[in-house]
C-alpha positions as CSV (number, residue, x, y, z in Angstrom):
1,M,5.8,10.2,-14.9
2,T,4.4,13.6,-14.4
3,V,0.5,14.5,-14.0
4,E,1.0,18.2,-15.0
5,R,2.8,17.8,-18.0
6,A,-0.5,18.2,-20.2
7,E,-0.9,22.2,-19.3
8,R,1.3,24.3,-22.1
9,V,3.7,25.8,-20.0
10,P,7.3,25.5,-19.6
11,I,8.2,22.7,-17.2
12,S,10.4,25.0,-15.5
13,S,6.9,26.7,-14.1
14,L,4.9,23.3,-13.6
15,A,2.7,24.8,-10.7
16,N,2.6,27.9,-8.8
17,G,4.1,28.1,-5.2
18,S,7.4,27.4,-4.0
19,F,9.1,24.6,-5.5
20,G,9.0,22.4,-2.8
21,E,4.9,22.5,-3.3
22,R,5.3,21.6,-6.9
23,V,3.6,18.4,-7.9
24,I,6.5,17.0,-9.7
25,V,9.0,17.5,-6.9
26,R,6.7,16.2,-4.0
27,F,5.8,13.1,-5.9
28,G,9.8,13.0,-6.5
29,A,10.5,13.1,-3.2
30,T,8.1,10.6,-2.1
31,L,9.3,8.1,-4.7
32,L,12.8,8.8,-3.2
33,A,11.8,8.1,0.5
34,N,9.9,5.1,-0.2
35,S,12.2,3.4,-2.3
36,L,14.8,3.9,0.8
37,R,12.0,2.7,3.0
38,T,10.9,-0.1,1.0
39,G,14.4,-1.4,0.5
40,L,14.8,-0.8,4.7
41,S,11.7,-2.6,5.5
42,F,12.5,-5.2,3.5
43,L,15.8,-5.6,5.0
44,S,14.3,-5.7,8.4
45,G,11.6,-7.9,6.9
46,I,14.1,-10.3,5.7
47,L,16.3,-10.2,9.2
48,I,12.7,-11.0,11.1
49,A,11.8,-13.5,8.9
50,R,15.2,-15.5,9.2
51,G,15.4,-14.8,13.0
52,L,11.8,-15.9,14.0
53,G,11.2,-18.7,11.0
54,A,8.0,-19.6,9.3
55,S,6.1,-20.2,12.6
56,G,7.1,-17.1,14.2
57,Y,6.8,-15.0,11.7
58,G,3.5,-16.3,10.6
59,D,2.3,-15.3,14.4
60,L,3.7,-12.1,14.0
61,N,2.0,-11.4,10.8
62,F,-1.1,-12.9,12.2
63,L,-1.5,-10.8,15.5
64,L,-0.5,-7.4,13.5
65,G,-2.9,-8.7,10.7
66,T,-5.8,-9.1,12.8
67,F,-5.6,-5.5,14.4
68,A,-4.8,-3.9,11.0
69,A,-8.4,-5.6,10.4
70,F,-9.9,-4.1,13.7
71,S,-8.7,-0.5,12.7
72,Q,-11.3,-0.9,10.0
73,L,-13.7,-1.5,12.6
74,L,-12.7,1.3,14.8
75,D,-12.1,3.9,12.3
76,M,-15.4,3.9,10.6
77,G,-14.3,5.7,7.6
78,T,-13.0,9.1,9.8
79,S,-9.4,9.0,8.4
80,S,-10.3,9.2,4.9
81,A,-12.9,11.9,5.9
82,F,-10.3,14.0,8.1
83,Y,-7.6,14.0,5.2
84,T,-10.2,14.8,2.7
85,F,-11.2,18.0,5.1
86,I,-8.3,18.9,5.8
87,S,-6.9,18.7,1.8
88,K,-9.5,21.2,0.8
89,R,-8.5,24.4,3.6
90,R,-7.3,24.9,6.8
91,R,-9.2,24.1,9.9
92,G,-10.1,25.4,13.2
93,R,-8.4,24.0,16.9
94,K,-11.9,22.2,17.5
95,F,-11.6,20.3,14.2
96,F,-8.2,19.0,15.4
97,L,-9.4,18.3,19.2
98,L,-12.6,16.3,18.2
99,Y,-10.2,14.3,15.9
100,T,-7.6,13.7,18.3
101,G,-10.3,12.7,21.0
102,W,-11.7,10.3,19.0
103,L,-8.5,8.6,17.7
104,T,-8.0,8.7,21.9
105,F,-11.5,6.9,22.5
106,Q,-10.5,4.4,20.0
107,F,-7.5,3.3,21.8
108,V,-8.2,3.3,25.6
109,A,-11.8,1.3,24.7
110,T,-9.8,-1.1,22.8
111,V,-7.4,-1.4,26.0
112,V,-10.5,-1.7,28.5
113,I,-12.2,-4.1,26.3
114,V,-9.5,-6.3,25.3
115,G,-7.5,-6.0,28.7
116,L,-10.0,-6.2,31.1
117,L,-13.5,-6.9,30.1
118,L,-13.2,-10.0,27.6
119,P,-13.5,-13.0,28.7
120,T,-10.2,-15.5,28.5
121,G,-11.8,-18.2,26.7
122,V,-13.2,-15.7,24.0
123,R,-10.2,-13.9,23.7
124,E,-8.1,-17.3,23.0
125,R,-10.3,-18.5,20.8
126,I,-10.3,-14.9,18.6
127,W,-6.4,-14.9,18.2
128,L,-5.9,-18.8,18.5
129,G,-4.6,-19.4,21.8
130,H,-2.2,-15.9,22.4
131,D,-1.9,-14.5,25.7
132,R,-3.6,-11.2,26.6
133,E,-0.1,-9.5,26.9
134,I,1.0,-10.3,23.7
135,V,-2.6,-9.3,22.3
136,L,-2.7,-5.8,23.9
137,L,1.1,-5.4,22.5
138,A,0.0,-6.0,19.3
139,F,-3.1,-3.6,19.1
140,A,-0.4,-0.9,20.5
141,A,2.0,-1.8,17.6
142,S,-0.7,-1.7,14.9
143,F,-2.1,1.4,16.7
144,F,0.7,3.5,16.5
145,T,1.7,2.3,12.7
146,T,-1.4,3.2,11.2
147,Q,-3.8,5.2,13.1
148,L,-1.5,7.5,15.3
149,W,1.2,8.2,12.7
150,G,-1.4,8.1,9.6
151,M,-2.7,11.1,11.1
152,V,0.6,12.6,11.5
153,S,1.4,12.2,7.7
154,Q,-1.8,13.2,6.5
155,L,-1.3,16.3,8.5
156,G,2.0,17.0,6.5
157,E,0.6,16.2,3.1
158,A,-2.4,18.5,3.5
159,T,0.1,21.0,3.7
160,R,2.3,19.8,0.8
161,K,5.4,19.2,3.4
162,T,6.2,16.0,1.8
163,I,9.7,16.2,2.2
164,V,9.6,16.7,6.0
165,V,6.9,13.6,6.7
166,Q,9.2,11.6,4.3
167,A,12.5,12.2,5.8
168,A,11.2,11.5,9.2
169,A,9.6,8.2,8.0
170,V,13.4,7.3,6.5
171,T,15.1,8.0,9.7
172,Q,12.6,5.8,11.7
173,S,13.1,2.9,8.9
174,M,17.0,3.1,9.4
175,I,16.9,3.4,13.3
176,H,14.5,0.2,12.8
177,V,17.1,-1.9,11.1
178,A,19.5,-1.0,13.1
179,L,17.5,-2.1,16.0
180,V,16.3,-5.3,14.6
181,A,20.3,-6.0,13.3
182,A,21.1,-5.5,17.1
183,A,18.3,-8.2,18.3
184,V,19.5,-11.0,15.8
185,Y,23.1,-10.2,16.6
186,W,22.4,-10.3,20.7
187,E,19.8,-12.9,20.1
188,W,17.1,-11.1,21.8
189,L,14.8,-11.3,18.7
190,T,11.2,-12.5,19.5
191,V,7.8,-11.5,18.4
192,H,7.5,-9.5,21.7
193,A,10.8,-7.9,20.8
194,V,9.4,-7.0,17.5
195,M,6.4,-5.4,18.5
196,W,8.0,-3.4,21.6
197,L,10.4,-1.9,18.8
198,L,7.2,-1.1,16.5
199,A,5.1,0.8,18.8
200,G,8.2,2.5,20.4
201,E,9.4,3.9,17.2
202,Y,6.0,5.2,15.8
203,A,5.1,6.6,19.2
204,V,8.3,8.8,19.1
205,L,8.0,9.3,15.4
206,A,4.5,11.0,15.7
207,G,5.3,12.9,18.7
208,T,8.4,14.3,17.2
209,C,6.7,15.3,13.8
210,G,3.1,15.9,15.1
211,Q,3.1,19.2,16.7
212,R,5.0,20.9,13.5
213,V,2.6,20.0,11.1
214,L,-0.5,20.7,12.9
215,K,0.5,24.3,13.3
216,E,0.6,24.3,9.4
217,N,-3.1,23.1,9.2
218,L,-4.8,25.6,11.7
219,A,-6.6,28.2,10.4
220,R,-5.9,31.6,11.7
221,H,-9.8,32.9,11.3
222,P,-12.0,29.9,11.5
223,D,-15.2,30.1,10.3
224,T,-18.9,28.7,11.5
225,R,-18.2,25.7,10.0
226,D,-15.1,24.7,12.3
227,E,-17.8,25.1,15.2
228,G,-18.1,21.5,17.1
229,T,-21.9,20.8,15.5
230,A,-20.6,21.5,12.0
231,I,-17.5,19.6,12.1
232,I,-19.7,16.6,13.7
233,K,-22.2,16.5,10.6
234,E,-20.0,17.0,8.2
235,F,-18.0,14.3,9.3
236,A,-21.3,12.0,9.9
237,A,-22.4,12.9,6.3
238,Y,-19.0,11.7,4.6
239,C,-19.1,8.4,7.0
240,K,-22.6,7.3,6.8
241,P,-22.3,5.1,3.7
242,L,-19.0,4.2,5.1
243,V,-19.8,2.2,8.1
244,V,-21.4,-1.0,7.1
245,Y,-18.2,-1.2,4.8
246,A,-16.0,-0.4,7.7
247,W,-17.7,-3.8,9.7
248,T,-17.8,-5.6,6.6
249,G,-13.9,-4.6,5.6
250,F,-13.2,-6.0,9.3
251,L,-14.9,-9.2,8.4
252,Y,-13.3,-9.4,5.1
253,A,-9.5,-8.7,6.3
254,F,-10.2,-10.6,9.5
255,A,-11.3,-13.8,8.0
256,D,-8.3,-14.1,5.8
257,R,-5.8,-14.2,8.5
258,W,-7.9,-16.1,11.0
259,L,-9.0,-18.7,8.4
260,L,-5.4,-19.3,7.2
261,Q,-4.2,-19.5,10.7
262,E,-7.0,-22.2,11.5
263,F,-6.5,-24.3,8.6
264,G,-3.1,-23.7,7.2
265,G,-1.0,-22.8,10.4
266,A,1.4,-20.5,11.5
267,E,4.1,-21.6,8.8
268,Q,1.4,-21.1,6.0
269,Q,0.7,-18.1,7.7
270,G,4.8,-17.1,7.4
271,F,4.7,-18.2,3.6
272,F,2.5,-15.8,2.9
273,A,3.6,-12.8,4.6
274,V,6.4,-13.2,2.8
275,G,4.8,-13.4,-0.5
276,Q,3.2,-9.9,0.7
277,Q,6.5,-8.8,2.1
278,F,8.0,-9.1,-1.4
279,A,5.1,-8.5,-3.5
280,N,5.4,-4.8,-1.8
281,I,8.3,-3.7,-3.6
282,S,6.1,-3.4,-6.9
283,L,3.9,-1.0,-4.8
284,I,6.7,1.6,-4.4
285,A,5.5,4.3,-7.1
286,T,1.7,3.6,-6.1
287,A,2.3,4.2,-2.1
288,S,4.4,7.2,-3.5
289,I,1.9,9.1,-5.0
290,L,-1.4,8.0,-3.3
291,N,-1.6,11.2,-0.8
292,V,-0.1,13.3,-3.3
293,F,-2.8,12.4,-5.7
294,W,-5.5,12.6,-3.0
295,K,-4.6,16.2,-2.3
296,E,-4.8,17.4,-5.4
297,I,-8.0,15.8,-6.6
298,A,-10.1,17.1,-3.9
299,E,-8.5,20.3,-4.4
300,A,-9.4,20.4,-8.4
301,R,-12.5,19.1,-7.3
302,E,-13.5,21.7,-4.8
303,R,-12.2,24.6,-7.5
304,Q,-14.6,22.5,-10.4
305,D,-11.4,22.1,-12.8
306,Y,-12.9,19.0,-14.1
307,Q,-10.3,18.8,-17.1
308,R,-7.9,18.5,-14.4
309,V,-9.4,16.0,-12.3
310,Q,-9.3,13.6,-15.6
311,R,-6.1,14.3,-16.7
312,L,-4.6,13.5,-13.3
313,Y,-6.9,10.3,-12.8
314,D,-6.0,8.7,-16.4
315,S,-2.0,9.7,-16.2
316,V,-1.5,8.3,-12.6
317,K,-3.6,5.5,-13.0
318,R,-2.0,4.2,-16.4
319,G,1.2,5.4,-15.0
320,L,0.7,3.5,-11.8
321,Y,-0.3,0.2,-13.2
322,C,2.6,0.1,-15.8
323,A,5.4,0.8,-13.0
324,A,3.6,-2.1,-10.8
325,A,3.7,-4.8,-14.1
326,W,7.1,-3.6,-15.0
327,I,8.7,-4.6,-11.3
328,S,6.4,-7.5,-11.1
329,C,7.2,-9.2,-14.1
330,L,10.8,-8.4,-13.6
331,L,11.0,-10.8,-10.1
332,L,7.9,-13.2,-10.8
333,P,10.0,-15.6,-12.9
334,Y,12.7,-15.5,-10.2
335,S,10.5,-16.3,-7.3
336,R,12.6,-20.1,-6.3
337,E,15.5,-18.3,-6.0
338,I,14.7,-15.1,-4.7
339,L,13.1,-17.3,-1.3
340,G,16.5,-19.5,-1.3
341,W,18.6,-16.4,-1.5
342,T,17.1,-14.3,1.3
343,V,14.8,-16.1,3.6
344,G,16.3,-19.0,3.4
345,A,15.6,-22.9,2.9
346,G,12.9,-22.8,5.6
347,Y,10.4,-21.0,3.0
348,A,10.7,-23.3,0.1
349,G,7.5,-24.2,0.1
350,A,6.2,-20.5,-0.3
351,W,7.6,-20.3,-3.9
352,L,4.1,-20.7,-6.0
353,C,2.7,-18.2,-3.2
354,L,5.1,-16.0,-3.8
355,A,4.5,-16.1,-7.6
356,L,1.2,-15.3,-7.2
357,M,1.6,-12.4,-5.0
358,F,3.8,-10.9,-7.7
359,L,0.7,-10.3,-9.6
360,Y,-1.4,-8.9,-6.8
361,P,0.1,-5.8,-6.4
362,I,-0.2,-4.8,-10.4
363,Y,-4.3,-4.5,-9.8
364,Q,-3.9,-3.6,-6.2
365,S,-2.2,-0.3,-7.5
366,M,-5.2,0.4,-9.5
367,G,-7.4,-0.8,-7.1
368,Q,-5.9,2.2,-4.7
369,I,-5.6,4.8,-7.1
370,Q,-9.5,4.5,-7.8
371,G,-10.3,4.0,-4.2
372,V,-8.3,7.4,-3.4
373,F,-10.2,8.4,-6.4
374,F,-13.4,7.6,-4.9
375,Y,-12.6,9.0,-1.4
376,A,-11.2,12.6,-2.6
377,S,-14.4,13.4,-4.7
378,G,-16.6,12.3,-1.8
379,E,-18.3,9.6,-3.7
380,T,-18.2,7.2,-0.9
381,G,-21.7,5.2,-1.7
382,S,-20.6,4.2,-4.7
383,Y,-17.4,3.0,-3.6
384,T,-19.0,1.1,-0.5
385,K,-21.3,-0.7,-2.8
386,I,-19.0,-2.3,-4.7
387,S,-16.2,-3.1,-2.0
388,L,-19.7,-5.0,-0.1
389,L,-20.2,-6.7,-3.2
390,M,-17.1,-8.0,-3.5
391,M,-16.2,-8.6,0.2
392,G,-19.5,-10.7,0.1
393,I,-18.2,-12.8,-2.3
394,S,-14.5,-13.2,-0.7
395,L,-15.8,-14.7,2.5
396,P,-17.0,-17.9,0.8
397,V,-14.6,-18.4,-1.2
398,T,-11.8,-17.9,1.3
399,Y,-13.1,-20.8,3.2
400,L,-13.7,-23.0,0.2
401,L,-9.8,-22.3,-0.6
402,L,-8.8,-22.7,2.6
403,A,-10.5,-25.3,4.6
404,P,-9.7,-28.8,4.5
405,E,-11.3,-31.7,2.9
406,S,-12.9,-32.9,6.2
407,G,-14.1,-29.9,7.4
408,M,-18.3,-29.4,8.5
409,V,-17.9,-28.0,4.6
410,A,-15.1,-29.4,2.3
411,G,-12.7,-27.4,1.1
412,L,-9.4,-27.6,-0.8
413,G,-7.5,-27.0,2.0
414,L,-5.0,-24.9,-0.6
415,G,-3.5,-22.9,2.4
416,A,-1.2,-19.8,1.2
417,V,-1.7,-20.7,-2.2
418,G,-5.3,-20.4,-1.8
419,L,-5.5,-17.2,-0.4
420,A,-3.1,-16.0,-2.6
421,I,-5.4,-17.2,-5.8
422,K,-8.4,-15.6,-3.8
423,M,-6.9,-12.0,-3.6
424,V,-5.2,-12.0,-7.3
425,T,-8.8,-12.8,-8.7
426,L,-10.9,-10.9,-7.1
427,Q,-8.7,-7.9,-6.7
428,I,-9.0,-7.8,-10.8
429,V,-13.0,-7.9,-10.6
430,L,-13.1,-4.9,-8.0
431,V,-10.7,-2.7,-10.2
432,S,-12.9,-3.4,-13.1
433,L,-16.2,-2.8,-11.5
434,Q,-14.2,0.7,-10.0
435,A,-13.4,1.5,-13.0
436,Y,-16.7,1.0,-15.1
437,V,-18.3,3.1,-12.3
438,I,-15.8,5.6,-12.6
439,T,-16.0,6.6,-16.0
440,R,-19.5,6.1,-16.6
441,A,-20.2,8.9,-13.7
442,N,-17.8,11.1,-15.3
443,G,-18.5,10.4,-19.1
444,W,-15.2,9.6,-19.8
445,A,-13.6,6.7,-22.1
446,Y,-12.2,3.6,-20.5
447,D,-9.6,1.6,-22.5
448,Y,-9.7,-2.3,-20.9
449,G,-7.1,-3.4,-23.5
450,N,-4.3,-1.2,-22.0
451,Q,-4.2,-3.3,-18.7
452,W,-4.0,-6.6,-20.6
453,I,-1.0,-5.8,-23.4
454,V,0.9,-4.1,-20.3
455,L,0.7,-7.5,-18.3
456,A,1.1,-9.7,-21.5
457,L,3.4,-8.0,-23.0
458,F,6.0,-7.6,-19.3
459,L,5.3,-11.3,-18.2
460,S,6.2,-12.5,-21.7
461,L,9.4,-10.7,-21.9
462,G,10.2,-11.8,-18.2
463,W,10.2,-15.3,-18.9
464,A,11.6,-15.0,-22.2
465,C,14.4,-13.0,-20.6
466,K,14.9,-15.7,-18.1
467,W,15.1,-18.3,-20.5
468,M,17.6,-16.4,-22.7
469,S,19.8,-15.9,-20.1
470,A,20.0,-19.5,-19.1
471,E,20.7,-20.4,-22.7
472,M,23.5,-17.9,-23.2
473,L,25.4,-18.2,-20.2
474,G,24.8,-22.0,-20.5
475,L,27.0,-21.8,-23.9
476,A,29.6,-19.5,-21.9
477,G,30.3,-22.7,-19.7
478,S,31.1,-21.2,-16.0
479,F,28.5,-18.5,-15.8
480,D,25.2,-20.2,-15.4
481,S,24.6,-20.0,-12.2
482,P,21.2,-18.8,-10.7
483,L,22.8,-15.9,-9.5
484,G,24.1,-15.1,-13.0
485,V,21.2,-16.2,-14.7
486,M,18.9,-13.3,-13.1
487,L,21.5,-10.7,-12.9
488,F,22.0,-11.3,-16.9
489,G,18.2,-12.1,-17.7
490,S,17.3,-8.8,-15.5
491,G,19.4,-6.5,-17.2
492,L,18.1,-7.7,-20.6
493,Y,15.0,-7.1,-19.4
494,I,15.7,-3.9,-18.0
495,A,16.7,-2.7,-21.4
496,L,13.9,-4.3,-24.1
497,T,11.1,-3.2,-21.8
498,L,12.9,0.5,-21.6
499,V,13.3,0.5,-25.5
500,V,9.7,-0.6,-26.0
501,L,8.5,2.1,-23.3
502,F,10.3,4.5,-25.5
503,H,8.5,3.6,-28.8
504,F,5.1,3.0,-27.1
505,S,5.1,5.5,-24.3
506,S,1.4,5.8,-24.2
507,L,1.3,2.2,-22.6
508,A,2.6,4.0,-19.3
509,G,0.3,7.1,-19.6
510,L,3.2,9.5,-21.2
511,T,3.2,11.3,-24.5
512,Q,6.5,11.2,-26.4
513,D,7.0,15.1,-25.3
514,Q,6.7,13.7,-21.8
515,V,9.5,11.1,-22.7
516,K,12.0,13.4,-24.4
517,C,11.5,15.9,-21.2
518,T,13.0,13.5,-19.0
519,I,15.7,12.3,-21.1
520,A,16.7,15.9,-21.5
521,A,16.6,16.2,-17.9
522,W,18.9,13.6,-17.5
523,K,21.2,14.3,-19.6
524,K,21.2,18.1,-17.7
525,R,20.1,19.4,-20.4
526,P,17.3,22.6,-20.8
527,W,13.8,21.2,-20.7
528,P,11.6,22.1,-23.8
529,V,8.4,23.6,-23.7
530,V,5.5,20.9,-23.6
531,A,3.3,21.8,-26.6
């Protein structure tokens, strides 16, 4: 999928500037890097899940998940503002000093509050019995992997240094797998050890890459907009609608993790974490284009090129939805088998949660693209109102699905399965509301039917291919093992879906010309001019 083929130019001249700055090259580099990183992350996740067991893996993800929620509380939309501003133009040194100072304040203040000021009883109630040391370690690991590395990667993407950023990230993933494998081999893998590895690796990674990408973002001749007071006002105007959203978002994300740990226990937390680990496979394409998409939308808005904005939005949204649905529907029918082959019998009870979680990234991909569109366009007010509405609904629904029947307010006690049901259902409602607001505000048409056609088609083909594979191999007599069924069924699914997409390329947001260009490139023939 490309996002610039609608222009009547030769493919060889897709964009101005150097080869490395073209959108298609940046997306391709990010897709390749994210595929490698996802594979490496998946491998390290499997090693950790098997090594720690369901309860240990649940504790690890509970601690990291709570601080991922706290990051929203601390950030209050400033990281989104930062990336939007540096995507529009280069900034002065004061701009970056102020933002770095803000991150430093977040880190120091949290360490002081959690490490020195927070009473032991309060801390144990918030983190359900975990001691101060591991709580602080979880915060450091979360902060370095999200806020610190997030800033460095944004600096690289803002100047289209995608290849540099992704190469560094892939290197870190390779080192992480090697260290986790060593920990498993020498039997020193613990929750503490995993957190130390994450904190150390990302601190070194950010320190190595940060200075290089920062220089690329510095303006040679800063103007009055890069003075201290002007910068603060600029951030305040952007983030003001996001403050309430950040606080509510913290409660929303924290409540999911805390209620599951409180009512379901560490094992159910581990089941849910494994479901998320596998579901993230479906988000490879989405994660690969988010920053690229953000940069291009922000820049096109700044130039008032609204036709380009619409082309980017329509093609990227439809294409990524199709990609996520394609991967999820390929894997969903084999949920039981996948768990048995990877994390072992200890996670057998997670199969239904995993099956449901395979549906979540299909709509999560749309939610992320639409969220980026709101941020890149500066329309944070609309985004906040929609998100607050959904988070307000989410909190009581989560309680009712997770709380036991004997609770103060009786619940269903569904554990990880209940949380998965809530996430999938509310995500569908959320993206529908977001899409309605975006299309109405911009005067665009929106085709809701395409989503359901794609999902129903791929899901039907996924189950049908598994059934046909089992029947055909069963007739053969000696090849009807679960692994054989999955391999043959997956091959059948891939072949059938590619045929469908070739003849109905609009399902993926592509034209026949773009499909032909892709095939011609794969065959190493000259690319035709897109008419």
